[in-house]
Structures are given as structure tokens and as C-alpha cells.
C-alpha positions in Angstrom: -74.8 -48.4 -86.2 -74.6 -49.6 -82.4 -76.3 -53.0 -82.1 -78.1 -53.0 -77.9 -77.1 -55.4 -75.1 -81.1 -56.6 -75.4 -84.5 -54.2 -76.4 -84.8 -51.1 -75.0 -88.4 -50.4 -73.9 -88.5 -46.3 -72.6 -91.9 -47.3 -71.1 -90.2 -49.2 -68.3 -87.5 -46.5 -67.7 -89.1 -42.8 -67.3 -87.3 -40.5 -67.0 -87.0 -38.0 -64.0 -88.7 -35.2 -64.4 -88.2 -33.8 -60.6 -89.8 -29.9 -59.9 -87.3 -27.9 -58.1 -87.1 -28.5 -54.4 -88.7 -25.7 -52.4 -86.1 -22.8 -51.2 -84.4 -23.2 -48.0 -81.5 -24.6 -46.0 -80.9 -28.7 -46.9 -78.4 -31.1 -45.2 -75.9 -32.3 -48.4 -72.6 -32.8 -49.7 -70.7 -32.6 -52.7 -69.7 -35.8 -54.4 -68.5 -35.0 -58.0 -66.4 -31.4 -59.3 -64.5 -31.3 -62.9 -62.4 -27.8 -63.7 -64.1 -27.2 -67.6 -61.7 -25.1 -70.0 -64.2 -22.3 -71.6 -64.3 -20.9 -75.4 -63.4 -17.3 -73.6 -60.2 -18.6 -72.5 -61.0 -19.1 -68.7 -61.9 -21.5 -66.3 -65.5 -23.3 -64.3 -65.3 -25.1 -61.3 -68.8 -27.2 -61.9 -69.9 -28.9 -58.8 -71.9 -31.7 -58.4 -73.6 -31.8 -54.7 -76.6 -34.3 -52.9 -79.2 -33.7 -50.4 -78.6 -36.2 -48.2 -81.7 -35.6 -45.3 -85.1 -35.2 -45.4 -88.4 -35.8 -47.7 -85.7 -34.4 -51.0 -83.0 -36.7 -50.0 -81.0 -38.2 -53.0 -81.8 -35.1 -55.4 -78.9 -33.8 -56.8 -77.4 -29.7 -57.5 -75.1 -28.4 -59.8 -72.9 -25.2 -59.4 -70.8 -23.1 -62.2 -68.4 -20.9 -60.8 -66.0 -19.0 -63.0 -62.9 -18.9 -61.0 -61.5 -17.2 -63.6 -62.6 -15.3 -66.3 -62.1 -11.9 -67.9 -65.2 -10.3 -66.0 -63.7 -10.0 -62.9 -67.0 -9.5 -60.6 -67.3 -12.9 -62.4 -64.8 -14.1 -60.8 -64.7 -12.6 -57.3 -68.1 -13.9 -56.9 -67.0 -17.2 -58.3 -64.0 -17.3 -55.8 -66.1 -16.0 -53.1 -68.7 -19.1 -53.1 -66.1 -21.6 -53.6 -64.8 -19.7 -50.2 -67.9 -20.4 -48.3 -67.7 -24.3 -49.8 -64.1 -24.4 -48.0 -65.4 -22.7 -44.7 -68.8 -24.5 -44.6 -67.2 -28.1 -44.4 -64.0 -26.8 -42.4 -61.3 -26.6 -44.9 -58.4 -23.5 -45.2 -56.3 -23.5 -48.4 -56.9 -26.4 -50.8 -55.2 -27.2 -54.3 -57.7 -29.9 -55.4 -61.2 -29.5 -54.7 -61.5 -33.2 -54.4 -60.7 -32.5 -50.9 -64.4 -30.9 -50.8 -66.1 -34.1 -51.4 -68.1 -36.2 -49.1 -67.9 -34.0 -46.6 -71.1 -32.9 -44.9 -72.8 -29.1 -45.1 -75.4 -27.0 -45.2 -76.6 -25.5 -48.7 -79.7 -23.3 -49.4 -81.2 -23.6 -52.7 -83.2 -21.3 -54.5 -85.4 -21.3 -57.9 -84.6 -19.8 -60.6 -87.4 -19.1 -63.1 -86.6 -21.1 -66.5 -87.0 -18.9 -69.8 -88.5 -20.8 -72.9 -88.2 -24.3 -73.3 -86.2 -24.1 -69.9 -87.5 -25.0 -67.1 -87.3 -23.8 -63.3 -84.5 -25.2 -62.0 -82.4 -24.8 -58.2 -79.3 -22.9 -58.0 -77.1 -22.3 -54.6 -77.4 -18.9 -53.0 -75.4 -19.9 -49.6 -73.7 -23.0 -47.9 -72.7 -22.9 -44.0 -71.1 -25.7 -42.3 -73.5 -28.8 -40.7 -73.8 -28.2 -36.8 -74.9 -32.1 -36.2 -72.1 -33.5 -38.9 -70.2 -36.6 -37.9 -66.4 -35.0 -36.1 -64.5 -35.6 -39.1 -60.6 -36.2 -38.7 -58.1 -34.1 -38.4 -56.9 -34.5 -42.0 -57.7 -32.9 -45.4 -60.6 -33.7 -47.0 -62.1 -37.4 -46.2 -59.0 -39.0 -46.2 -58.3 -40.3 -43.0 -55.3 -40.6 -41.2 -54.8 -44.7 -40.4 -55.6 -45.5 -36.5 -53.9 -48.0 -34.3 -56.0 -50.8 -32.7 -55.0 -50.9 -28.8 -53.7 -53.7 -29.1 -50.6 -52.2 -31.7 -50.5 -49.3 -29.1 -49.6 -51.8 -26.3 -46.9 -53.3 -28.5 -45.6 -49.9 -29.5 -45.1 -48.8 -25.6 -44.1 -51.8 -24.2 -41.2 -51.4 -27.5 -40.3 -48.4 -26.6 -39.9 -49.3 -22.8 -37.3 -52.2 -24.2 -35.4 -49.4 -26.3 -35.2 -47.4 -23.2 -33.6 -49.8 -20.9 -31.3 -51.2 -23.6 -29.9 -47.6 -23.7 -29.3 -47.2 -20.4 -26.1 -49.0 -20.0 -24.6 -47.6 -22.8 -25.6 -44.1 -21.6 -24.1 -44.9 -18.2 -20.6 -46.8 -20.1 -20.3 -43.0 -22.0 -20.7 -40.3 -18.7 -17.8 -42.8 -16.9 -15.4 -42.7 -20.0 -15.8 -39.1 -20.4 -15.6 -38.7 -16.4 -12.1 -40.5 -16.6 -10.9 -38.1 -20.1 -11.6 -35.6 -17.2 -9.1 -37.0 -14.6 -5.3 -35.2 -15.1 -2.7 -37.7 -16.4 0.1 -38.8 -14.4 3.6 -38.2 -15.8 2.4 -35.2 -18.2 3.8 -31.5 -18.3 4.4 -29.9 -15.1 2.3 -26.6 -15.1 5.7 -24.5 -15.2 6.6 -26.2 -18.3 3.5 -25.0 -20.1 3.1 -22.0 -22.0 1.1 -19.4 -20.5 -2.1 -18.6 -23.2 -2.0 -15.1 -22.1 1.5 -14.5 -22.1 2.6 -12.4 -25.5 5.5 -11.5 -26.9 6.8 -8.1 -27.5 9.0 -8.1 -30.9 10.9 -5.0 -29.9 13.2 -6.7 -27.2 16.4 -7.3 -28.0 17.9 -11.1 -27.4 
């Protein structure tokens, strides 16, 4: 038994028996994804998407991709479809499907006729980039890099300028010491007292 927090009236919560949306292209985004292990030992990627504009804004659609499957044809089709999603949202190689989330793209939906007790439903037929989508940051998925404010940028520039001024005297001192080390030292050995590095000894000459 499960005690409800109050009296539930089903008339106050009618079900959403939506008919499929018409065939065509829609602006959309992926809002959820999950990897599910199949009973046959494969893996299925389930994708949940949402139409984001027009008369059908807020309507959901789903796509199931057999990315690991004993049937090579089914696996190839699934990986090709995943590649379509990556291209549509402007991503290259990914290792987490969350990178696909919340990025605008265009999806082409079709209608698959129902059989028996199952009703007609929408299926994903294609995907492509959204031409009027807002420009995304140069990061993976929708995780933007932190941006500096104008005041922070000005402060950073001032710090770099002060650091450069502080380093100038140190560089000058280093150059002066290097020049002094290159000068010949007085009182040292004379050139004729030094052994030539080009001179060789012949062990066959008797002494």
C-alpha cells in the first residue's frame, strides 16, 4: 500500500494523447540521453529531444540507436545517426552524450504507422545544423568557458605592464655581468703558456 499525500482526481489531470506532428523539419534540441544495456548483450543509446519553436514547441520526440549490436547493419545505421547529431550541433569526437544536450539544431521527423494496440508515432529521419542558432562558445557541448569582465581585463593588463617594468632592471644587470665575464682577466696565463688544443702528441718520438 502507498498512501498518497492527498486525494487524487484523474479528471483534473487529463492525459496528453497527442497525435504525431506532421512530417517535416523542426528546430529542436536534445534534452536527455542514456546508454541502456540490451538483453542480447548490446548497448542502446536513447535520445530524448524537444521541438523548440513554432506551433509544436515543447513537443517531445525520441530516438533509439543500437550503437553496439550483433547486427552489423543495425550498428552501422545507429553510428551514422549519432554522427548526424554530432554534425548538427557542431561537435567532433565526443566521449559523453551530454555534450549533445541543449544545443539548437534541425531535426526531420516522420510518422511511423502503428500496429495493433500501438498508435502512430514520430520517428527521427534526419538532422542538420540550425542556420539561425545563436553562436556557441568554442567549448564542448554547452559548457562555456568563464569570461573576464572589462574591469578584470584592464587589471590583468596593468599587472602585466608592472611586471615587465620590474623585470627590465634585472635583465640589464644580467647583461652587464655577462659582458664583464667575457672581458680578459689581467694576471692570467699568457697565450704562449697555454697548451694548444690543436696540438697532438706522437708516442713514437723518443724523449
